[in-house]
N, CA and C atoms as an extended XYZ file, in Angstrom:
387
Properties=species:S:1:pos:R:3:atomname:S:1:resname:S:1:resid:I:1 pbc="F F F"
N      -107.236       24.294      122.319 N   MET     1
C      -108.618       24.697      122.161 CA  MET     1
C      -109.532       23.485      122.131 C   MET     1
N      -108.984       22.283      122.133 N   SER     2
C      -109.840       21.103      122.132 CA  SER     2
C      -110.663       21.076      123.395 C   SER     2
N      -111.868       20.610      123.264 N   GLY     3
C      -112.763       20.558      124.415 CA  GLY     3
C      -113.617       21.812      124.554 C   GLY     3
N      -113.196       22.920      123.960 N   ASN     4
C      -113.989       24.129      124.036 CA  ASN     4
C      -115.021       24.080      122.923 C   ASN     4
N      -116.255       23.969      123.284 N   HIS     5
C      -117.323       23.792      122.303 CA  HIS     5
C      -118.126       25.065      122.100 C   HIS     5
N      -117.383       26.188      121.985 N   GLY     6
C      -118.061       27.437      121.679 CA  GLY     6
C      -118.474       28.215      122.898 C   GLY     6
N      -118.228       27.680      124.059 N   GLY     7
C      -118.634       28.358      125.276 CA  GLY     7
C      -117.613       29.381      125.708 C   GLY     7
N      -117.338       29.424      126.993 N   ALA     8
C      -116.421       30.410      127.551 CA  ALA     8
C      -115.015       30.213      127.006 C   ALA     8
N      -114.219       31.282      127.081 N   ARG     9
C      -112.849       31.208      126.588 CA  ARG     9
C      -112.025       30.249      127.438 C   ARG     9
N      -110.884       29.818      126.909 N   GLU    10
C      -109.993       28.892      127.616 CA  GLU    10
C      -109.663       29.438      129.000 C   GLU    10
N      -109.637       28.585      129.978 N   GLY    11
C      -109.258       28.976      131.328 CA  GLY    11
C      -110.381       29.602      132.122 C   GLY    11
N      -111.554       29.746      131.552 N   ALA    12
C      -112.667       30.393      132.248 CA  ALA    12
C      -113.646       29.363      132.783 C   ALA    12
N      -113.212       28.148      132.990 N   GLY    13
C      -114.107       27.099      133.465 CA  GLY    13
C      -114.536       26.214      132.325 C   GLY    13
N      -115.160       25.124      132.679 N   ARG    14
C      -115.593       24.168      131.657 CA  ARG    14
C      -116.778       24.726      130.880 C   ARG    14
N      -116.673       24.784      129.543 N   PRO    15
C      -117.796       25.301      128.759 CA  PRO    15
C      -118.958       24.310      128.746 C   PRO    15
N      -120.131       24.835      128.537 N   ARG    16
C      -121.322       23.999      128.454 CA  ARG    16
C      -121.268       23.149      127.195 C   ARG    16
N      -121.658       21.915      127.305 N   GLU    17
C      -121.791       21.031      126.150 CA  GLU    17
C      -123.166       21.279      125.543 C   GLU    17
N      -123.211       21.609      124.260 N   TRP    18
C      -124.475       21.912      123.609 CA  TRP    18
C      -124.929       20.755      122.738 C   TRP    18
N      -126.180       20.373      122.899 N   ASP    19
C      -126.810       19.403      122.019 CA  ASP    19
C      -127.204       20.144      120.748 C   ASP    19
N      -126.777       19.656      119.597 N   ARG    20
C      -127.006       20.369      118.337 CA  ARG    20
C      -128.500       20.519      118.024 C   ARG    20
N      -129.288       19.500      118.305 N   ALA    21
C      -130.739       19.594      118.066 CA  ALA    21
C      -131.353       20.666      118.959 C   ALA    21
N      -130.882       20.752      120.200 N   GLU    22
C      -131.373       21.776      121.124 CA  GLU    22
C      -130.998       23.172      120.613 C   GLU    22
N      -129.770       23.326      120.124 N   LEU    23
C      -129.351       24.618      119.575 CA  LEU    23
C      -130.196       24.997      118.364 C   LEU    23
N      -130.454       24.038      117.486 N   ALA    24
C      -131.281       24.311      116.317 CA  ALA    24
C      -132.676       24.762      116.742 C   ALA    24
N      -133.228       24.124      117.762 N   ARG    25
C      -134.542       24.511      118.288 CA  ARG    25
C      -134.503       25.923      118.866 C   ARG    25
N      -133.443       26.242      119.613 N   LEU    26
C      -133.307       27.574      120.209 CA  LEU    26
C      -133.154       28.656      119.138 C   LEU    26
N      -132.402       28.348      118.092 N   ILE    27
C      -132.265       29.304      116.986 CA  ILE    27
C      -133.632       29.554      116.360 C   ILE    27
N      -134.381       28.478      116.120 N   SER    28
C      -135.701       28.605      115.513 CA  SER    28
C      -136.638       29.446      116.387 C   SER    28
N      -136.612       29.217      117.691 N   GLU    29
C      -137.436       30.013      118.610 CA  GLU    29
C      -137.035       31.482      118.573 C   GLU    29
N      -135.730       31.737      118.534 N   TYR    30
C      -135.236       33.111      118.479 CA  TYR    30
C      -135.703       33.794      117.192 C   TYR    30
N      -135.570       33.095      116.063 N   VAL    31
C      -135.987       33.650      114.768 CA  VAL    31
C      -137.476       33.999      114.805 C   VAL    31
N      -138.281       33.119      115.379 N   ASP    32
C      -139.724       33.347      115.441 CA  ASP    32
C      -140.099       34.485      116.383 C   ASP    32
N      -139.244       34.789      117.348 N   SER    33
C      -139.591       35.762      118.377 CA  SER    33
C      -139.042       37.160      118.123 C   SER    33
N      -138.296       37.362      117.031 N   THR    34
C      -137.721       38.679      116.783 CA  THR    34
C      -137.985       39.125      115.349 C   THR    34
N      -138.084       40.424      115.168 N   THR    35
C      -138.356       40.981      113.844 CA  THR    35
C      -137.142       40.878      112.934 C   THR    35
N      -135.986       41.282      113.439 N   ILE    36
C      -134.744       41.223      112.668 CA  ILE    36
C      -133.743       40.402      113.482 C   ILE    36
N      -133.674       39.099      113.223 N   PRO    37
C      -132.770       38.253      113.993 CA  PRO    37
C      -131.306       38.547      113.659 C   PRO    37
N      -130.458       38.494      114.685 N   ILE    38
C      -129.033       38.778      114.538 CA  ILE    38
C      -128.264       37.622      115.163 C   ILE    38
N      -127.505       36.915      114.342 N   LEU    39
C      -126.789       35.730      114.812 CA  LEU    39
C      -125.833       36.060      115.956 C   LEU    39
N      -125.127       37.177      115.871 N   ALA    40
C      -124.196       37.568      116.930 CA  ALA    40
C      -124.938       37.796      118.255 C   ALA    40
N      -126.116       38.381      118.182 N   GLU    41
C      -126.914       38.614      119.384 CA  GLU    41
C      -127.350       37.284      119.998 C   GLU    41
N      -127.818       36.373      119.152 N   PHE    42
C      -128.235       35.060      119.629 CA  PHE    42
C      -127.076       34.348      120.329 C   PHE    42
N      -125.914       34.353      119.683 N   ALA    43
C      -124.739       33.695      120.264 CA  ALA    43
C      -124.355       34.343      121.592 C   ALA    43
N      -124.387       35.656      121.644 N   ALA    44
C      -124.023       36.362      122.881 CA  ALA    44
C      -124.980       36.015      124.022 C   ALA    44
N      -126.265       35.890      123.718 N   LYS    45
C      -127.238       35.530      124.752 CA  LYS    45
C      -126.947       34.157      125.349 C   LYS    45
N      -126.399       33.255      124.518 N   LEU    46
C      -126.072       31.918      125.001 CA  LEU    46
C      -124.655       31.826      125.558 C   LEU    46
N      -123.859       32.885      125.358 N   GLY    47
C      -122.488       32.884      125.830 CA  GLY    47
C      -121.564       32.011      124.989 C   GLY    47
N      -121.869       31.925      123.684 N   ILE    48
C      -121.028       31.133      122.784 CA  ILE    48
C      -120.510       32.026      121.658 C   ILE    48
N      -119.499       31.550      120.970 N   ARG    49
C      -118.962       32.281      119.831 CA  ARG    49
C      -119.906       32.138      118.638 C   ARG    49
N      -120.075       33.194      117.900 N   ARG    50
C      -120.922       33.152      116.702 CA  ARG    50
C      -120.400       32.108      115.717 C   ARG    50
N      -119.074       32.043      115.556 N   GLN    51
C      -118.469       31.107      114.615 CA  GLN    51
C      -118.824       29.661      114.965 C   GLN    51
N      -119.004       29.373      116.236 N   PHE    52
C      -119.377       28.033      116.691 CA  PHE    52
C      -120.639       27.547      115.976 C   PHE    52
N      -121.569       28.464      115.726 N   LEU    53
C      -122.840       28.095      115.100 CA  LEU    53
C      -122.679       27.718      113.627 C   LEU    53
N      -121.602       28.180      113.004 N   TYR    54
C      -121.327       27.837      111.604 CA  TYR    54
C      -120.567       26.521      111.465 C   TYR    54
N      -120.004       26.029      112.549 N   GLU    55
C      -119.105       24.879      112.490 CA  GLU    55
C      -119.809       23.524      112.412 C   GLU    55
N      -121.104       23.482      112.639 N   TYR    56
C      -121.811       22.205      112.698 CA  TYR    56
C      -122.882       22.113      111.623 C   TYR    56
N      -122.788       21.099      110.760 N   PRO    57
C      -123.777       20.936      109.686 CA  PRO    57
C      -125.206       20.812      110.209 C   PRO    57
N      -125.365       20.294      111.417 N   GLU    58
C      -126.713       20.124      111.985 CA  GLU    58
C      -127.412       21.468      112.208 C   GLU    58
N      -126.642       22.550      112.270 N   LEU    59
C      -127.219       23.872      112.515 CA  LEU    59
C      -127.388       24.687      111.231 C   LEU    59
N      -126.924       24.151      110.112 N   LYS    60
C      -126.906       24.903      108.856 CA  LYS    60
C      -128.285       25.436      108.469 C   LYS    60
N      -129.307       24.591      108.493 N   ASP    61
C      -130.650       25.033      108.089 CA  ASP    61
C      -131.183       26.126      109.012 C   ASP    61
N      -130.970       25.956      110.314 N   ALA    62
C      -131.463       26.950      111.276 CA  ALA    62
C      -130.744       28.289      111.092 C   ALA    62
N      -129.426       28.250      110.885 N   VAL    63
C      -128.659       29.484      110.683 CA  VAL    63
C      -129.065       30.146      109.371 C   VAL    63
N      -129.243       29.356      108.315 N   GLU    64
C      -129.662       29.918      107.029 CA  GLU    64
C      -131.055       30.537      107.117 C   GLU    64
N      -131.936       29.931      107.885 N   ARG    65
C      -133.279       30.498      108.080 CA  ARG    65
C      -133.182       31.841      108.805 C   ARG    65
N      -132.311       31.919      109.823 N   LEU    66
C      -132.103       33.167      110.552 CA  LEU    66
C      -131.606       34.252      109.598 C   LEU    66
N      -130.604       33.918      108.786 N   ILE    67
C      -130.020       34.892      107.866 CA  ILE    67
C      -131.036       35.324      106.810 C   ILE    67
N      -131.822       34.383      106.300 N   ALA    68
C      -132.843       34.721      105.291 CA  ALA    68
C      -133.884       35.672      105.871 C   ALA    68
N      -134.310       35.422      107.112 N   LYS    69
C      -135.294       36.318      107.728 CA  LYS    69
C      -134.682       37.692      107.963 C   LYS    69
N      -133.424       37.726      108.416 N   LYS    70
C      -132.752       39.003      108.650 CA  LYS    70
C      -132.665       39.793      107.342 C   LYS    70
N      -132.247       39.123      106.278 N   GLU    71
C      -132.092       39.776      104.979 CA  GLU    71
C      -133.420       40.360      104.490 C   GLU    71
N      -134.464       39.550      104.534 N   GLY    72
C      -135.772       40.016      104.091 CA  GLY    72
C      -136.308       41.150      104.945 C   GLY    72
N      -136.146       41.030      106.256 N   ALA    73
C      -136.647       42.057      107.170 CA  ALA    73
C      -135.904       43.376      106.985 C   ALA    73
N      -134.580       43.300      106.840 N   LEU    74
C      -133.809       44.528      106.642 CA  LEU    74
C      -134.213       45.231      105.348 C   LEU    74
N      -134.352       44.456      104.287 N   GLU    75
C      -134.728       45.055      103.014 CA  GLU    75
C      -136.115       45.690      103.109 C   GLU    75
N      -137.089       44.959      103.656 N   ARG    76
C      -138.453       45.472      103.777 CA  ARG    76
C      -138.503       46.710      104.670 C   ARG    76
N      -137.876       46.622      105.832 N   GLU    77
C      -137.933       47.740      106.783 CA  GLU    77
C      -137.207       48.976      106.243 C   GLU    77
N      -136.109       48.770      105.512 N   ALA    78
C      -135.391       49.908      104.918 CA  ALA    78
C      -136.236       50.558      103.825 C   ALA    78
N      -136.895       49.747      102.992 N   LEU    79
C      -137.738       50.290      101.934 CA  LEU    79
C      -138.920       51.074      102.501 C   LEU    79
N      -139.392       50.665      103.672 N   CYS    80
C      -140.518       51.353      104.313 CA  CYS    80
C      -140.066       52.528      105.174 C   CYS    80
N      -138.741       52.697      105.313 N   GLY    81
C      -138.214       53.794      106.127 CA  GLY    81
C      -138.297       53.535      107.616 C   GLY    81
N      -138.423       52.272      108.014 N   ASN    82
C      -138.570       51.939      109.431 CA  ASN    82
C      -137.249       51.679      110.145 C   ASN    82
N      -136.155       51.570      109.396 N   VAL    83
C      -134.836       51.381      109.997 CA  VAL    83
C      -133.867       52.355      109.337 C   VAL    83
N      -132.775       52.632      110.010 N   ASN    84
C      -131.729       53.486      109.472 CA  ASN    84
C      -131.164       52.819      108.224 C   ASN    84
N      -131.290       53.479      107.091 N   CYS    85
C      -130.859       52.873      105.823 CA  CYS    85
C      -129.365       52.585      105.799 C   CYS    85
N      -128.555       53.440      106.388 N   SER    86
C      -127.106       53.187      106.405 CA  SER    86
C      -126.794       51.913      107.175 C   SER    86
N      -127.470       51.718      108.281 N   MET    87
C      -127.241       50.501      109.069 CA  MET    87
C      -127.762       49.277      108.326 C   MET    87
N      -128.888       49.409      107.651 N   ALA    88
C      -129.419       48.291      106.862 CA  ALA    88
C      -128.447       47.923      105.750 C   ALA    88
N      -127.899       48.924      105.064 N   ILE    89
C      -126.920       48.663      104.004 CA  ILE    89
C      -125.698       47.966      104.574 C   ILE    89
N      -125.197       48.458      105.702 N   PHE    90
C      -124.035       47.847      106.352 CA  PHE    90
C      -124.314       46.379      106.670 C   PHE    90
N      -125.456       46.108      107.261 N   SER    91
C      -125.808       44.731      107.629 CA  SER    91
C      -125.980       43.844      106.397 C   SER    91
N      -126.623       44.371      105.366 N   LEU    92
C      -126.822       43.585      104.150 CA  LEU    92
C      -125.496       43.301      103.445 C   LEU    92
N      -124.573       44.240      103.496 N   LYS    93
C      -123.253       43.991      102.911 CA  LYS    93
C      -122.526       42.887      103.666 C   LYS    93
N      -122.750       42.785      104.962 N   GLN    94
C      -122.155       41.694      105.736 CA  GLN    94
C      -122.745       40.347      105.312 C   GLN    94
N      -123.933       40.375      104.734 N   LEU    95
C      -124.576       39.152      104.255 CA  LEU    95
C      -124.244       38.867      102.794 C   LEU    95
N      -123.355       39.665      102.205 N   GLY    96
C      -122.926       39.402      100.838 CA  GLY    96
C      -123.472       40.357       99.795 C   GLY    96
N      -124.367       41.247      100.170 N   TRP    97
C      -124.856       42.229       99.210 CA  TRP    97
C      -123.716       43.181       98.879 C   TRP    97
N      -123.787       43.813       97.703 N   ARG    98
C      -122.765       44.781       97.346 CA  ARG    98
C      -123.352       45.804       96.387 C   ARG    98
N      -122.713       46.960       96.355 N   ASP    99
C      -123.083       48.003       95.409 CA  ASP    99
C      -122.400       47.696       94.089 C   ASP    99
N      -123.132       47.815       93.016 N   THR   100
C      -122.515       47.648       91.704 CA  THR   100
C      -122.928       48.812       90.820 C   THR   100
N      -122.024       49.215       89.990 N   HIS   101
C      -122.291       50.283       89.029 CA  HIS   101
C      -121.929       49.733       87.659 C   HIS   101
N      -122.862       49.805       86.749 N   GLU   102
C      -122.631       49.284       85.407 CA  GLU   102
C      -122.819       50.391       84.389 C   GLU   102
N      -121.970       50.380       83.386 N   ALA   103
C      -122.103       51.322       82.280 CA  ALA   103
C      -122.114       50.517       80.989 C   ALA   103
N      -123.014       50.848       80.116 N   THR   104
C      -123.121       50.149       78.847 CA  THR   104
C      -122.976       51.151       77.715 C   THR   104
N      -122.063       50.861       76.814 N   LEU   105
C      -121.920       51.689       75.621 CA  LEU   105
C      -122.796       51.083       74.542 C   LEU   105
N      -123.625       51.904       73.914 N   LYS   106
C      -124.542       51.397       72.896 CA  LYS   106
C      -124.091       51.850       71.512 C   LYS   106
N      -122.849       51.580       71.215 N   SER   107
C      -122.346       51.896       69.884 CA  SER   107
C      -121.434       50.762       69.443 C   SER   107
N      -120.858       50.920       68.313 N   ASP   108
C      -119.930       49.917       67.789 CA  ASP   108
C      -118.729       49.841       68.726 C   ASP   108
N      -118.453       48.674       69.337 N   PRO   109
C      -117.338       48.578       70.272 CA  PRO   109
C      -115.988       48.855       69.607 C   PRO   109
N      -115.920       48.773       68.291 N   ALA   110
C      -114.657       49.041       67.600 CA  ALA   110
C      -114.498       50.518       67.257 C   ALA   110
N      -115.567       51.288       67.373 N   ALA   111
C      -115.509       52.706       67.028 CA  ALA   111
C      -114.725       53.477       68.086 C   ALA   111
N      -113.983       54.513       67.660 N   PRO   112
C      -113.233       55.317       68.640 CA  PRO   112
C      -114.189       56.129       69.506 C   PRO   112
N      -113.784       56.407       70.716 N   LEU   113
C      -114.586       57.226       71.619 CA  LEU   113
C      -114.317       58.693       71.324 C   LEU   113
N      -115.341       59.514       71.392 N   ALA   114
C      -115.201       60.949       71.160 CA  ALA   114
C      -115.493       61.667       72.471 C   ALA   114
N      -114.647       62.595       72.824 N   PHE   115
C      -114.825       63.388       74.037 CA  PHE   115
C      -114.965       64.846       73.640 C   PHE   115
N      -115.784       65.587       74.348 N   THR   116
C      -115.963       67.004       74.099 CA  THR   116
C      -115.372       67.757       75.276 C   THR   116
N      -114.439       68.635       75.003 N   LEU   117
C      -113.828       69.448       76.037 CA  LEU   117
C      -114.596       70.752       76.121 C   LEU   117
N      -115.133       71.043       77.277 N   LEU   118
C      -115.909       72.258       77.466 CA  LEU   118
C      -114.978       73.385       77.875 C   LEU   118
N      -115.317       74.592       77.479 N   ALA   119
C      -114.489       75.747       77.812 CA  ALA   119
C      -114.335       75.890       79.323 C   ALA   119
N      -115.343       75.495       80.074 N   SER   120
C      -115.263       75.620       81.533 CA  SER   120
C      -114.257       74.629       82.131 C   SER   120
N      -113.855       73.615       81.361 N   ASP   121
C      -112.880       72.651       81.837 CA  ASP   121
C      -111.437       73.107       81.623 C   ASP   121
N      -111.241       74.156       80.833 N   ILE   122
C      -109.906       74.649       80.514 CA  ILE   122
C      -109.526       75.707       81.539 C   ILE   122
N      -108.409       75.500       82.271 N   PRO   123
C      -108.020       76.501       83.264 CA  PRO   123
C      -107.639       77.823       82.566 C   PRO   123
N      -108.052       78.929       83.132 N   THR   124
C      -107.732       80.226       82.570 CA  THR   124
C      -106.353       80.695       83.012 C   THR   124
N      -105.883       80.194       84.145 N   ASP   125
C      -104.563       80.544       84.646 CA  ASP   125
C      -103.633       79.368       84.393 C   ASP   125
N      -102.641       79.502       83.489 N   PRO   126
C      -101.748       78.388       83.185 CA  PRO   126
C      -100.980       77.910       84.411 C   PRO   126
N      -100.801       78.722       85.424 N   GLN   127
C      -100.103       78.344       86.643 CA  GLN   127
C      -100.962       77.470       87.557 C   GLN   127
N      -102.276       77.393       87.287 N   ALA   128
C      -103.211       76.671       88.151 CA  ALA   128
C      -103.084       75.172       88.010 C   ALA   128
N      -102.415       74.668       86.963 N   THR   129
C      -102.321       73.232       86.749 CA  THR   129
C      -101.118       72.616       87.376 C   THR   129
């Protein structure tokens, strides 16, 4: 895989050599020109692997700016109902967001828990269990 700088797959011809400053500029232009920037889309337009863009420290700021704009845009557009919320959630989870559920007991942590069994919870047919 040496010599392949994110361009075409092995055996598909010599990949293009990318200047990192030029790539950073292109990422910045892409971010400025789209409402919800998508790193995979940007990479596909250039014919390079998305992972290639993460491999170079010179591109870190540009990639982080793209991701920050995507995150903010998805959240804003989902809250306004302008994008499919399921797709926004999926995309945000790919960026590290997650669903969390928290429960807090507001009593003495050493006290025993009390449960109430409701009559509707008791099966009437003993064979049903």
